[in-house]
ROZA-133547 format. One record per atom (N, C-alpha, C): x, y, z; residue number from 0. Coordinates in pm, whole numbers. Layout:
residues N
- X Y Z NUM
...
END
This chain:
residues 167
- 9347 9285 9086 0
- 9303 9409 9143 0
- 9389 9449 9264 0
- 9416 9354 9353 1
- 9493 9385 9473 1
- 9636 9425 9437 1
- 9690 9366 9331 2
- 9826 9402 9289 2
- 9833 9549 9249 2
- 9724 9600 9192 3
- 9720 9741 9151 3
- 9737 9835 9271 3
- 9688 9792 9386 4
- 9701 9877 9505 4
- 9815 9830 9596 4
- 9892 9733 9547 5
- 10013 9692 9618 5
- 9993 9593 9731 5
- 9876 9529 9737 6
- 9848 9433 9844 6
- 9836 9293 9788 6
- 9859 9194 9874 7
- 9837 9055 9837 7
- 9738 8995 9936 7
- 9682 8881 9899 8
- 9584 8811 9983 8
- 9644 8678 10023 8
- 9636 8646 10150 9
- 9680 8515 10200 9
- 9564 8446 10270 9
- 9557 8315 10252 10
- 9451 8237 10316 10
- 9332 8221 10225 10
- 9225 8169 10282 11
- 9101 8154 10206 11
- 8983 8162 10302 11
- 8869 8189 10245 12
- 8749 8200 10326 12
- 8707 8063 10378 12
- 8642 8063 10492 13
- 8583 7940 10544 13
- 8471 7898 10448 13
- 8451 7770 10438 14
- 8348 7715 10351 14
- 8214 7719 10424 14
- 8162 7838 10441 15
- 8037 7861 10514 15
- 7943 7943 10426 15
- 7817 7902 10414 16
- 7724 7980 10332 16
- 7682 8112 10398 16
- 7688 8115 10530 17
- 7649 8235 10604 17
- 7751 8259 10714 17
- 7794 8385 10728 18
- 7885 8417 10838 18
- 7898 8568 10854 18
- 7936 8602 10976 19
- 7977 8739 11006 19
- 8126 8743 10979 19
- 8171 8845 10911 20
- 8313 8865 10886 20
- 8355 8990 10962 20
- 8455 8975 11050 21
- 8507 9094 11115 21
- 8640 9129 11049 21
- 8654 9257 11019 22
- 8776 9307 10958 22
- 8846 9402 11053 22
- 8974 9379 11071 23
- 9048 9467 11162 23
- 9195 9475 11120 23
- 9265 9575 11162 24
- 9210 9693 11229 24
- 9155 9792 11127 24
- 9055 9866 11170 25
- 8995 9970 11086 25
- 9057 10102 11129 25
- 9151 10152 11050 26
- 9226 10272 11089 26
- 9218 10385 10988 26
- 9155 10360 10872 27
- 9159 10459 10765 27
- 9040 10441 10672 27
- 9001 10549 10605 28
- 8898 10538 10501 28
- 8946 10451 10385 28
- 9076 10436 10370 29
- 9132 10351 10264 29
- 9096 10204 10284 29
- 9055 10167 10404 30
- 9014 10029 10430 30
- 8902 9986 10336 30
- 8814 10078 10301 31
- 8705 10046 10209 31
- 8760 10004 10073 31
- 8863 10071 10026 32
- 8923 10033 9898 32
- 8986 9894 9905 32
- 9046 9862 10018 33
- 9101 9727 10036 33
- 8989 9623 10033 33
- 8878 9654 10099 34
- 8766 9561 10102 34
- 8707 9540 9962 34
- 8688 9649 9890 35
- 8634 9638 9754 35
- 8733 9563 9665 35
- 8861 9592 9678 36
- 8963 9519 9602 36
- 8961 9370 9632 36
- 8943 9336 9759 37
- 8934 9195 9799 37
- 8813 9128 9733 37
- 8697 9194 9741 38
- 8576 9136 9683 38
- 8590 9117 9531 38
- 8644 9219 9464 39
- 8660 9209 9319 39
- 8765 9104 9280 39
- 8874 9099 9355 40
- 8980 9002 9324 40
- 8935 8858 9339 40
- 8850 8834 9440 41
- 8808 8697 9468 41
- 8668 8666 9417 41
- 8606 8764 9351 42
- 8470 8748 9298 42
- 8373 8696 9405 42
- 8372 8763 9519 43
- 8280 8726 9626 43
- 8190 8844 9658 43
- 8073 8812 9705 44
- 7976 8913 9750 44
- 7982 8916 9902 44
- 8018 9029 9956 45
- 8020 9048 10100 45
- 7941 9175 10129 45
- 7831 9160 10198 46
- 7759 9278 10242 46
- 7839 9340 10356 46
- 7829 9471 10371 47
- 7908 9535 10475 47
- 7827 9644 10542 47
- 7845 9654 10672 48
- 7775 9755 10750 48
- 7859 9882 10753 48
- 7790 9996 10732 49
- 7858 10125 10732 49
- 7758 10228 10785 49
- 7811 10327 10856 50
- 7722 10429 10912 50
- 7636 10491 10802 50
- 7509 10514 10836 51
- 7413 10563 10735 51
- 7454 10698 10677 51
- 7530 10775 10753 52
- 7571 10906 10706 52
- 7660 10899 10582 52
- 7722 10785 10558 53
- 7809 10769 10440 53
- 7728 10746 10312 53
- 7599 10715 10328 54
- 7515 10683 10212 54
- 7448 10810 10159 54
- 7526 10895 10096 55
- 7475 11018 10038 55
- 7518 11023 9892 55
- 7447 11105 9813 56
- 7480 11120 9671 56
- 7622 11174 9657 56
- 7701 11120 9571 57
- 7676 11019 9469 57
- 7715 10878 9513 57
- 7750 10860 9639 58
- 7802 10730 9684 58
- 7695 10629 9722 58
- 7576 10676 9754 59
- 7471 10586 9802 59
- 7447 10469 9706 59
- 7426 10499 9578 60
- 7399 10392 9480 60
- 7516 10296 9470 60
- 7637 10349 9470 61
- 7756 10264 9462 61
- 7765 10172 9584 61
- 7750 10230 9704 62
- 7761 10150 9826 62
- 7653 10042 9831 62
- 7532 10076 9790 63
- 7423 9978 9789 63
- 7453 9866 9689 63
- 7503 9901 9571 64
- 7536 9800 9469 64
- 7646 9708 9517 64
- 7739 9762 9595 65
- 7850 9681 9646 65
- 7810 9593 9765 65
- 7690 9615 9819 66
- 7644 9534 9932 66
- 7638 9610 10063 66
- 7642 9741 10056 67
- 7639 9822 10177 67
- 7507 9813 10251 67
- 7517 9809 10381 68
- 7400 9809 10470 68
- 7411 9935 10556 68
- 7323 10035 10534 69
- 7331 10157 10615 69
- 7294 10126 10761 69
- 7373 10177 10852 70
- 7352 10151 10994 70
- 7317 10281 11066 70
- 7203 10279 11133 71
- 7163 10390 11219 71
- 7216 10357 11358 71
- 7326 10420 11395 72
- 7392 10388 11520 72
- 7310 10429 11642 72
- 7205 10507 11622 73
- 7120 10542 11735 73
- 7017 10433 11765 73
- 7009 10331 11679 74
- 6911 10223 11695 74
- 6978 10086 11677 74
- 7068 10048 11770 75
- 7140 9921 11753 75
- 7050 9797 11748 75
- 6939 9798 11820 76
- 6850 9681 11817 76
- 6790 9662 11678 76
- 6757 9773 11611 77
- 6703 9764 11476 77
- 6807 9711 11378 77
- 6932 9749 11398 78
- 7042 9700 11314 78
- 7052 9549 11328 78
- 7050 9501 11451 79
- 7061 9357 11477 79
- 6945 9283 11410 79
- 6823 9334 11426 80
- 6706 9270 11364 80
- 6719 9266 11213 80
- 6766 9375 11155 81
- 6780 9384 11009 81
- 6881 9281 10957 81
- 6996 9271 11022 82
- 7099 9177 10976 82
- 7053 9033 10995 82
- 6989 9004 11107 83
- 6936 8868 11129 83
- 6834 8835 11021 83
- 6751 8933 10984 84
- 6655 8913 10875 84
- 6724 8879 10744 84
- 6837 8944 10719 85
- 6914 8912 10599 85
- 6963 8769 10599 85
- 7010 8722 10714 86
- 7054 8583 10723 86
- 6938 8487 10701 86
- 6821 8521 10753 87
- 6704 8433 10740 87
- 6650 8429 10598 87
- 6667 8537 10523 88
- 6606 8542 10390 88
- 6700 8507 10275 88
- 6823 8474 10305 89
- 6920 8439 10200 89
- 6982 8302 10227 89
- 7007 8227 10121 90
- 7076 8099 10136 90
- 7225 8119 10158 90
- 7277 8225 10100 91
- 7419 8259 10115 91
- 7427 8406 10152 91
- 7491 8437 10266 92
- 7492 8575 10313 92
- 7613 8594 10403 92
- 7703 8676 10357 93
- 7821 8713 10437 93
- 7808 8861 10469 93
- 7826 8896 10596 94
- 7816 9035 10638 94
- 7945 9075 10709 94
- 8009 9179 10657 95
- 8132 9230 10718 95
- 8099 9342 10816 95
- 8165 9336 10930 96
- 8150 9436 11036 96
- 8289 9476 11082 96
- 8306 9604 11104 97
- 8432 9655 11160 97
- 8407 9678 11309 97
- 8454 9587 11393 98
- 8415 9589 11534 98
- 8464 9708 11615 98
- 8561 9783 11563 99
- 8602 9904 11635 99
- 8492 10009 11633 99
- 8414 10009 11525 100
- 8307 10106 11511 100
- 8355 10246 11475 100
- 8485 10263 11457 101
- 8544 10393 11424 101
- 8684 10369 11368 101
- 8740 10473 11305 102
- 8877 10460 11257 102
- 8978 10497 11364 102
- 8931 10558 11471 103
- 9021 10599 11580 103
- 9063 10478 11664 103
- 9170 10497 11739 104
- 9217 10393 11831 104
- 9113 10368 11940 104
- 9084 10243 11967 105
- 8990 10207 12073 105
- 9053 10102 12164 105
- 9009 10100 12288 106
- 9058 9998 12382 106
- 8960 9884 12396 106
- 8842 9900 12337 107
- 8740 9796 12346 107
- 8659 9794 12217 107
- 8629 9674 12168 108
- 8546 9660 12050 108
- 8399 9660 12088 108
- 8315 9702 11995 109
- 8172 9684 12012 109
- 8144 9535 11996 109
- 8052 9482 12073 110
- 8030 9337 12073 110
- 7904 9295 11999 110
- 7839 9388 11929 111
- 7718 9354 11857 111
- 7736 9243 11755 111
- 7856 9234 11697 112
- 7880 9127 11597 112
- 7866 8989 11659 112
- 7902 8977 11787 113
- 7888 8847 11855 113
- 7740 8819 11882 113
- 7665 8919 11924 114
- 7521 8900 11947 114
- 7450 8862 11817 114
- 7488 8928 11708 115
- 7427 8896 11579 115
- 7460 8752 11540 115
- 7586 8714 11550 116
- 7628 8579 11512 116
- 7555 8473 11594 116
- 7544 8496 11724 117
- 7474 8399 11810 117
- 7325 8394 11777 117
- 7263 8509 11759 118
- 7120 8512 11728 118
- 7089 8447 11594 118
- 7176 8467 11497 119
- 7155 8411 11363 119
- 7214 8271 11350 119
- 7285 8226 11453 120
- 7351 8095 11453 120
- 7446 8080 11333 120
- 7534 8180 11320 121
- 7634 8178 11213 121
- 7773 8199 11275 121
- 7876 8147 11211 122
- 8011 8166 11264 122
- 8065 8305 11234 122
- 8173 8338 11303 123
- 8245 8464 11283 123
- 8379 8431 11218 123
- 8408 8499 11108 124
- 8534 8479 11037 124
- 8619 8605 11050 124
- 8747 8587 11073 125
- 8838 8699 11095 125
- 8919 8729 10968 125
- 8916 8857 10928 126
- 9003 8907 10822 126
- 9088 9016 10884 126
- 9217 9014 10856 127
- 9305 9115 10911 127
- 9389 9181 10805 127
- 9417 9309 10828 128
- 9503 9388 10742 128
- 9640 9397 10808 128
- 9743 9366 10733 129
- 9879 9391 10782 129
- 9944 9487 10683 129
- 9939 9616 10719 130
- 9991 9717 10627 130
- 10143 9714 10620 130
- 10208 9654 10719 131
- 10355 9644 10715 131
- 10400 9556 10600 131
- 10328 9446 10579 132
- 10363 9354 10470 132
- 10269 9368 10350 132
- 10173 9462 10361 133
- 10073 9484 10258 133
- 10001 9354 10221 133
- 9946 9293 10327 134
- 9878 9166 10312 134
- 9740 9172 10377 134
- 9642 9117 10306 135
- 9510 9094 10363 135
- 9507 8946 10402 135
- 9486 8919 10529 136
- 9483 8780 10579 136
- 9339 8732 10593 136
- 9304 8632 10515 137
- 9179 8560 10535 137
- 9214 8458 10642 137
- 9187 8493 10766 138
- 9253 8429 10879 138
- 9188 8299 10925 138
- 9080 8310 11002 139
- 9023 8189 11061 139
- 8885 8218 11116 139
- 8815 8110 11149 140
- 8688 8122 11220 140
- 8719 8145 11368 140
- 8640 8231 11430 141
- 8652 8253 11574 141
- 8598 8130 11647 141
- 8653 8105 11762 142
- 8603 7996 11846 142
- 8475 8042 11915 142
- 8387 7947 11946 143
- 8259 7981 12007 143
- 8274 8055 12139 143
- 8381 8027 12212 144
- 8397 8088 12344 144
- 8479 8217 12342 144
- 8523 8262 12225 145
- 8602 8384 12219 145
- 8512 8507 12232 145
- 8553 8599 12316 146
- 8480 8723 12337 146
- 8533 8832 12243 146
- 8464 8945 12240 147
- 8511 9059 12161 147
- 8649 9101 12209 147
- 8672 9098 12341 148
- 8804 9134 12395 148
- 8912 9036 12351 148
- 8878 8906 12351 149
- 8974 8805 12305 149
- 9012 8830 12159 149
- 8913 8857 12077 150
- 8938 8877 11934 150
- 9012 9007 11909 150
- 8984 9111 11987 151
- 9057 9237 11974 151
- 9205 9216 12009 151
- 9230 9143 12117 152
- 9368 9117 12157 152
- 9441 9034 12051 152
- 9375 8931 12001 153
- 9432 8847 11895 153
- 9468 8933 11773 153
- 9373 9012 11729 154
- 9393 9095 11610 154
- 9503 9199 11631 154
- 9508 9259 11749 155
- 9609 9363 11773 155
- 9750 9307 11773 155
- 9764 9180 11808 156
- 9897 9118 11805 156
- 9937 9074 11664 156
- 9839 9048 11579 157
- 9865 8987 11450 157
- 9861 9085 11332 157
- 9783 9193 11343 158
- 9759 9280 11229 158
- 9798 9424 11259 158
- 9821 9501 11152 159
- 9858 9642 11165 159
- 9788 9722 11056 159
- 9714 9824 11097 160
- 9635 9901 11003 160
- 9717 9999 10920 160
- 9648 10062 10827 161
- 9711 10159 10737 161
- 9766 10277 10815 161
- 9694 10320 10918 162
- 9741 10427 11006 162
- 9768 10363 11142 162
- 9891 10314 11165 163
- 9923 10234 11284 163
- 9891 10301 11417 163
- 9896 10434 11425 164
- 9866 10500 11553 164
- 9721 10478 11593 164
- 9636 10438 11499 165
- 9495 10411 11530 165
- 9469 10264 11560 165
- 9571 10181 11560 166
- 9555 10037 11591 166
- 9499 10021 11730 166
END
């Protein structure tokens, strides 16, 4: 599947039944196609958080079937509770979050993914897009002491999005 869109995959997922997956950089709507291609190529189920406004006909059913979790950005505490509930009710549960929270260039990531990971007692796994080499990197687990700023800096040095000006 990834060959069809001209990308390759390097690395492998951590052997964890539950984890938060952060994907960066998020610079384009095409990132969703890369994510779906990754899931189909590796036959993995990854739930993903996306703004609730994207869940409209005819895409709502497709996004839900693919593992989409609609996010009401006006109620971040409810989002956190919902995702933690998902971790508690499943034996295997991977949730992808795009920490930029937007496709535009940002100087700071949202840190809710760290709060969710700590509350659910699950690790954070880093996936990065390098559009220069057309590679999806299944990178590594974040260290317990790494902050959102640390991870943003790491990712910005290592990865490059589809629309580089939004990195």
